[in-house]
TIRO-89092 format. One record per residue: x, y, z of N, C-alpha, C, O in turn. Coordinates in steps of 0.02 Angstrom, whole numbers, plus 50000, padded with zeros to 5 digits. Example, Ala and Ser with C-alpha at 12.3 -4.5 7.8 and 13.67 -1.06 7.14 Angstrom:
2
506604971650390506154977550390506604983550390507124983450423;506424988850354506844994750357506455000250394506705005750402;
! end
This chain:
142
514504840047703513984844247675513614848047730513454853947722;513464844647786513094847747839513434853847868513114858947879;514094853347880514454859047908514524864647857514534870547876;514574862947792514584868047740513924871847739513914877947734;513374868147743512714871347745512664875747807512424881347804;512874873147864512854877047926513254883547919513034888747944;513824883247886514244889247877513894894247831513914900247844;513564891847778513214896447733512604899647767512474905547758;512254895647807511684898347845511924903547895511624908847901;512464901947930512744906547980512954913047948512834918447976;513264912747889513474918847854512874923147837512894929347845;512344920047814511734923847797511414926947860511204932747859;511384923047913511104925647975511534931348003511274936448025;512194930348002512654935348030512584942047993512624947348024;512484941747927512424947747887511844952147910511864958247901;511334949147940510754952947963510704953748038510214956448063;511204951348075511174951248148511524957348178512084956848203;511194962948175511474969248201511564968948277512024972048304;511134965248312511174964948385511824961548407512194964348447;511964955648381512574952048400513194955848379513664956548419;513204958448318513774962248294513874968548335514444970448352;513334971948352513364978048390513644977148460513924981748490;513564971048487513834969548553514554967048549514854965148599;514814966948488515514964848480515614957348478516174954948487;515084953548468515154946248464515524944248401515504947748350;515864938648406516204935748348515994928548342516004924748391;515804926548283515614919548269516264915648257516604916748207;516424911048302517044907248297516974900848257517434899048220;516414897448265516324890948232515584889348230515204891348274;515394885648179514714883148173514734876348139515144875148095;514304871948160514234865348130513504863248136513094867048162;513344857448114512664855048119512474854148192512744849848227;512024858348216511794858048285512274861048336512184860148396;512784864648313513274867648359513464874648336513394876448278;513694878548383513964885248368514384887548426514264885648484;514884891748411515304894648463515404902048447515644903848393;515224906348494515294913548488515704916248545515744913248599;516014922048533516444925248583516234932548590516014935748542;516304935148651516154942248664516594944648722516674941148772;516874950548714517254953648768516794958248807516434962248777;516804957748873516394962048916516684969048914517244970248936;516284973748888516494980748881516274984848942515874982548983;516534990848947516344995349002515594996549005515304997049059;515264996948947514544998348946514114992048957513504992348950;514434986548975514074980248990514104978549065513864973349086;514384983049104514484981849176513914985249215513734990849200;513644981649264513094984349304513344988149365513944989249373;512884990049408513044993949468513464990149519513724993249565;513524983649512513954979749557514654978849529515084975749560;514774981749469515434981249439515554974649404516124972849390;515014970949390515074964549354514654964849290514234969249282;514794960249245514414960049182513674959249197513474954949236;513274963449166512544962949173512324956149145512544954249091;511914952549182511694945949161511354945749094511384940749059;511034951249076510694951549011511174950848953511004947948901;511784953348961512274952748907512544945548902512664943048848;512634942448960512854935348960512314931048928512454926648888;511684932448946511114928848916511094929848841510984925148803;511194936048819511164937548747511704933848708511574931348654;512314933348736512844929448704512624922148697512704919248644;512364919248751512134912248748511564911448699511544906548662;511104916148698510534915848653510744916248580510454912948538;511244920248566511504920748497511824914148475511714911948419;512214911048519512514904548503511954899448490511994895548443;511444899548532510864895148524510544896148456510374891348422;510454902448436510134903948372510534901148313510244898148267;511184902048314511594899448258511584891848257511574888848203;511594888648315511574881348318510914878548293510904873848254;510354881548315509714878548299509474880148228509004877048204;509784884948195509624886348125510114883148076510064884148016;510594879248101511144876748061510934871948005511314870847958;510344869148010510094864547958509694868247905509394865147861;509684874947908509344879147859508584878747865508234879847815;508324877147923507614877447936507504883347983507814883548036;507074888147965506954893848009506724891248077506234887648083;507104893048128506984890548196507044896348245507504900448240;506584896648292506574902048342506564899048412506434893148422;506704903348460506684901248530505964900648552505544904948538;505824895248587505174894148617505204895948691504724898648719;505764894348723505874896048793506624895248807506964891148776;506864899148854507574898748874507634900248948507224903848977;508144897348979508304899249047509054898849057509404895649018;509294902149109510004902549120510144902049195509754904449236;510704899049211510964898949280511644902349278512084900349241;511714907649318512344911249322512774907749375512574907149433;513354905549354513794901549398514344905849429514514904949487;514624910449390515164914849414515084921649381514804922249326;515324926749415515274933449388515794934549333516364932249338;515594937949281516054940149229516204947549242515784951149269;516794949649223517004956449237517234960049174517374956949123;517284966549179517524970849125518174967949097518634966249135;518204967249031518804964648998518814957148989519224954648951;518364953449023518344946149015518134944348944517684947448915;518464939348916518264936648851517834930448866518074925548894;517204930848847516734925348859516624921448795516574924348741;516594914948801516454910548744515834906448760515804903148812;515354906648715514734902748722514754897148672514824898248612;514694891048696514694885148653514014881648658513824879248711;513664881448601512994878448598513034871548567513414870448520;512634866948594512614860248566511894857548571511554858448622;511694854248518511034851248516511024845148561511474841048560;510494844648602510414838948646509934833748617510084827748617;509364836048593508864831448564508394835248519508254841248530;508144831848468507644834548422507034830048424507104823848421;506454832948430505834829048429505304832948391505064838148414;505134830248333504674833848288504974840448267505534840648242;504594845748275504834852448257505164856048316505314861948312;505274852448370505564855248432506264852348444506424846948419;506654856048481507314853548500507534856948565507254862048586;508024853848597508324856648658509064857448646509404853048620;509324863248665510034864948658510304867248726509964870648764;510924865248740511274867748798511834872248774512174870748725;511934877748810512464882548795512854883748859512574885648910;513504882648856513944884148912514334890448895514644890848842;514324895248941514704901448933515304901048980515224900049041;515904901748952516514901148992516954907248984516924910948935;517364908249035517934912949034518534908449042518684906149098;518884907148988519424902248991519124895449007518664893148973;519384892149059519124885649080518574886149132518284881049151;518414892249154517914893149207517214894249177517124898449134;516734890449202516044891249180515754897449213515794898349274;515464901749172515134907849196514384906849199514054909349245;514104903149150513374902049148513204895849109513574893749064;512644892849127512364887249089511664889349067511254891549107;511534888549003510914890948970510594884848937510934880748907;509944884448942509574879248905509044882648863508644886648888;509044881048799508554883948753508124878548721508374873148703;507484880048715507014875648680506804879248617506594885048619;506874875748561506734878948496506124875948463505884870548480;505874879748414505304877648374505444879448301505584885248286;505394874548257505474875748186504844878848157504284877048174;504954883748113504414886948076504474885148003504984882547982;503964886547963504024885247891504564889747861504664895447883;504904887247811505384891247774506114889547790506264886247839;506544892147747507264891147755507594897947763507314903147745;508204897747791508584903947800508874906147733508854912047716;509154901447694509444902947629509144898347577508874893047592;509194900447514508984896147459509524890747450510114892447443;509334884547449509814879147437509874877947363509364877847327;510494877247339510604875647269510444868347257510574864147300;510174866847200510054859947182510724856547171511144858947133;510824850847205511454847247194511344839947182511824836247172;
! end
């Protein structure tokens, strides 16, 4: 039931997520407290050094974080995030961001997101979330 709910929440969020879709992201998987997204580095995502602009790598990780932390159908937003860039991504690279819940305490939680190119880690992201009142979708009575 949890993964079914996560999938329904993700579908509703994706329908309104023009930013992630506009960057060419693809939602690969979602589960309770987890999400995996993919993005190909395009020509317009490369900076003056010829590598992927860090803001785009951050945005991919942040999107995976968002789908993971909203997976229980509780409106949840980022409270703080940080990222460590481990390796440069380049034009044409397919990046995969995998988010996983680390701990939940009260209305707060911590998530780690690893961004990879194949087996190589490109970035490590940590997000701290805060639950707000409300749900993403209406739950049917069951």
